[in-house]
FIFI-341404 format. One record per residue: residue in three letters; x, y, z of N, C-alpha, C in turn. Coordinates in steps of 0.001 Angstrom, whole numbers, plus 500000, padded with zeros to 6 digits. Atoms other than C-alpha are relative to their C-alpha. Layout:
N
ALAXYZXYZXYZ/...
# end
This chain:
71
UNK500757498832500013500044499949500020500855501316499966/UNK499075498714499943502919502407500624500454500192498563/UNK499585499727501373503889501972496976499019500754499264/UNK501105499258500618500573503166495725499954501368500563/UNK500028498745499387500617506003498037501250500931499566/UNK498761499291500418504154507055496879499822500318498579/UNK500043499924501453503241506669493157498886500773499482/UNK501237499426500344499755507938493085500011501454499679/UNK499988498610500476500430511738493120500752500199498711/UNK499269499766501295502891511370490186499093499450498893/UNK500920500533500970500297509385488306498886501033499746/UNK500970499114500161497667511980488910500465501280499265/UNK499345498865500608499966514942487997500173499727498421/UNK499744500407501407500916513055484797498647499945499261/UNK501325500088500690497219512464483882499462501408499799/UNK500585498595500223496318516145484360500944500650498904/UNK499114499557501003499387517117482280499629499542498658/UNK500388500756501284498330514676479520498703500621499522/UNK501311499427500478494686515988479527500232501475499519/UNK499770498626500344495835519595479387500728500102498516/UNK499254499988501342498316519025476415499060499410498949/UNK500951500646501007495643516816474565498996501084499583/UNK500901499035500308493209519667474789500628501220499203/UNK499242499022500834495812522194473539500163499525498639/UNK499671500458501295496778520066470618498575499819499203/UNK501303499982500752493035519447469670499528501372499614/UNK500389498550500276492334523183469850500844500477498718/UNK499082499636501129495387523848467548499611499365498712/UNK500311500695501060494324521259465146498723500587499406/UNK501230499426500402490811522650464952500141501365499444/UNK499753498779500513492070526168464562500572499966498622/UNK499332500072501327494321525195461621499063499573498983/UNK501188500478500952491355523360459935499178501204499647/UNK500920498882500296489203526489460257500708501119499229/UNK499294498924500673491951528855459072500114499406498461/UNK499832500463501349492524526583455977498551500068499251/UNK501202499736500516488800526551455336499621501399499545/UNK500206498621500227488617530227455524500835500478498895/UNK499146499458501116491495530748453168499445499355498603/UNK500575500701501219489984528220450620498706500778499544/UNK501168499335500314486710530110450831500312501371499338/UNK499607498791500432488389533391450269500560500006498613/UNK499379500213501271490373532137447291498923499681498941/UNK501185500373501020487111530646445660499241501148499810/UNK500775498752500216485385533943446232500774500955499128/UNK499254499081500942488167535881444639500002499601498513/UNK499874500570501268488345533519441726498649500296499243/UNK501337499621500661484520533992441078499920501507499801/UNK499951498485500235485007537794441373500646500347498793/UNK499095499803501291487821537737438726499110499557498761/UNK500617500535501105485581535613436422498772500894499732/UNK501195499117500217482488537998436967500317501293499442/UNK499534498733500537484472541123436403500887499857498709/UNK499343500076501239486064539805433225501555499928500230/UNK498556500162499807489538539078434742500735501259500581/UNK499415498860499391490070542664435907500285499692501597/UNK499702500142498511491821542596439315499447501208500809/UNK500725498957499207489580544502441683500837500521501037/UNK499177499605498783492062544506444499501434500184499672/UNK498585499886500424495238545223442563500589501326500742/UNK499370498846499273497630547759444217499937501226499065/UNK500204498756500632497107551387443336501410500611499556/UNK498755499251500307499689553551441681500097501118501125/UNK499700498987499034501317556157444031499185501339499719/UNK500800498845500271499372558940442181498513499903500386/UNK501486500333499462495995557294443115499768500209501344/UNK500266499844498577496588557484446686500367501514500494/UNK499767498600499545497708561155446806498845500759500185/UNK501284499215499694495246563588448193499730500988498956/UNK500343499205501043493415565526445637499638501491500494/UNK500189498740499527493389569178445907499145500990498989/
# end
């Protein structure tokens, strides 16, 4: 019985540590999947936008003269 009393705290701490790490890794995996789905959706939306607008890039960088304030 002394052996169980000596080992039980270490087993409990190890179990808690394992549960915490498991939840962190699952959350990370879920977040990465959601981010990938979001990027795929944005890419699909942008391709549809390019097709609809005839290939003109709606979000292309402006020239420096376009961003200058007009007087």
